[in-house]
N, C-alpha and C positions, 0 to 999 in steps of 0.2 A: 304409707301404703294403706289402701282401703281394701277390705276383703270381708269374708264371712267370719262368723264367730269361731268356727272350727279352725280356720286359717290363723286367726289371732292366737288362739290357745296353743296351736302347734308352734307358732313363732316364739311365744313366750317359753314354752317347754324347751325349745331348741336353745334359747338364750341361757336358760338354767344349765343345760347340758354343756354349754361352752365355757362355763366358769371352771377354772383350773385352780383349786386350792387343796391343801392336804388336810382339810377338816371339813365338817358338814357345811354345805352351802347355805348361807343365810339370805333369804329373799324377802325384801320388804315390798308390800303392796300398799302404797300410800294413796291418799286422796280424800276429798271432802266426805262428810256423812252423806249416805244415799247416792254416792257416785257409782256404786256397783263393785266395790272392792272385794267384799266377801264372796259374792257369786263368782267373780273372776278368779280369786284365789282358790276357791273350791274346785273350779273346773281345771285349773292348772294342776292342782294336787292329784285329781283323778287321772289325768293323762300321764303324769310322772309315775304314778303307781302302776299304771298299765305298762309303762316302759321298764318296769322293774326297779324303780328307785324306792328307797325307804323314805317316806315323807312324814315329817312332823308338822302338823297343822295347828297353828295357834293364832291368837287374836289379841289386840290391845284391850278388848273388853274384859279380858281375864287378868288385866294388870291395872285395874282402877284402885284408887284409894276408897275406903269405905265412905258411904254417903255423908256421914257426919263430918268428914274431913274435906269433902270436895267443894264446899261452897262458902269459904271464908269471905269471899268478895261479893256474895249474892248469887242466887240461883240463875240469874240471866246475865252474869258477867262474862263478856268475851275473854277478858284477861284471865279470869278464873278458869274458863274452859281450857285455855292453853297451858297455864302454869300450874293449876292445882288439881287436875283430874287424874292424871296417870302416874303410876308409880314406876317411873323410868329407871330408878336405881335398882328396884327389885327385878325389873325386866332384864337389865344388864347383868345383874349378879347371878340370877338363877337360870337364865336361858341363853342370852346372846354371848356372854363371855365364855361359859362352859363349852359352847359349840364353836368358839373362835380359835384362832391360831395357837393360843397358849392355854387352851382349856382342856379339861379331862373328859369332855363329852358326857358328863353326868349332869342332867338338866331336870328342871321342872317346867311344865308347860303353862302353869297358872299360879296366881297367888290370891285370887279373888273370885267369889261366886256371886255373879250379878243377881241371880234369882233370889238369893237369901241375904244379900248384902253382908256377906261374911268373909273373913280371911280364910284362905285355903292353904294347905300344905300337902299337896299330892305326893305320892311316892317319887323318889328320884329314879330316873330312867337313864340308861346309857345308850347313846346314839352310835350307830356305825359311822365310821369315818367318811363314808360316801353318802350319808343321809342328806336330805334337803329339808330345811325349815322354810315353810311358806307361811308368812306372817302378815296379816292385814291389819290396818288401823289408820287412824289420823295422826298427823304430826310425826311421822316416823323418820323424816329426814331432818329433824331438828338437830342443832349442833351436838347435843350430848349423846345422840344415837347414830349420827351419820356414818361414822367409821366402823360401826358394828355390822354393816350389811355388805354382802358380796355381790348382790345384784339388787338394783333399786328400780322399781316400777311405780310410776305415778299414774293413777286413773283420774282423768280430767273430765269434767262436765260443767256446764254453766251452773252457777250457784242457784239461780232461780229454778232451774229444772229439779234440783235436789229437793226443793220445798214440795213440789208436786209429787215426787216419788215418795217422800216421807209421809205425806198425807195418806197416800194409798197404802203404804206399808203399815202404818200405825192406826188405821181407821178402826180396828177392832178394840183398841185399848186406849185411844185418846181422841178428843174432838179435833176437828180441823183447826179451830181457833187456838187451841193449846199447842198443837204441832207448829202452826205458823209462828206463834209467838216465840217458841223455843228456837226455831230455826233463824228467824229474823233478828232476834235480840242477842242470841248466844252463839249459835253454831256458825252462821254466815259471817258475822263480824270477827269471830275467832279465826276463821279461815283467811279473811282479809289481813288480819294481823300476821298470821303465819306466812302468807305470800309476801307481805311487805318486808318482813324481817329476815326470812329464811330463803325465799325464792326457791321452793322445792323442785320445780321442774328443771331448774338449772343443775340440780344435783342428781337427777334421775338418769339411769341408763336407757330406759325406755319410757315413753309417754303414750298412754292409751286414751284416745278421745272417745268417750263413751256416751255421747248424747244419743246415739242410736245403737243400742247394744248388739243388735243382730247385723249391723253394717258398720262395725267400728273402723276407726282410722287410727293408725299407730305409727310411731316413729322411733327409731333408735337414735341415740346421741353418740356419734362416733368419737367425740372428744372426751367422753366419760371413761370410767374405769370398769369394764365388764368383769375383770377379775379382782376388783377392789384394790388396785395398785396404781401408783402414779399420782401426780398432782391434779387438783381440780383446776379447771379454767377459771379465769376471773368472772365475777358476776357482772352483768350488764349494768350500765348506769341507771339510776332511778329515773322514771319518767317525770 
């Protein structure tokens, strides 16, 4: 379906509302860097709050390892970006599992402060049973996290377009050459690694094609698990 931005956000909020679980609904908003994940997740969260839902808004950027631990394979390593950047064990332990079917709903929304490169330990909060976690980030449909989500949204855009967006987004803090090097040597190759090994769009309940954010195209995947139940379909053969 192609439509307006408001129509897309309404459709995503409706998909969240259709999830029937007896614990907070955990929504992943996955996609490449600069695909538009954070903006989309923010807009969905706003609408859900307007509809009366209690929303927990969190991001993978608050679950990084400290900088001293993130680059054992080098600053521009694609493998390092995928394997060494995010503290997925902490994410599961303090946020996803507490909000899951066997959790006590006592969670922490972060373990890391990007601005100060410091470990965080915010107060533990108890979520209502009907709360919604809207969580954005890269590599969210990787094997160690895939079963922790109740709704999986993948924001897709051409990887070359993400470079142009990143240059605009970071022009106040970084040169074009520095941004392009980081994207072309680290971020884009890490996404290609992710696509080749995980095939995230095949595990998404909804895919948003976000090349034109004000005229997005989106599709639901009827063979997937909108309530987090049932088997996955087989992956397609490698090209």
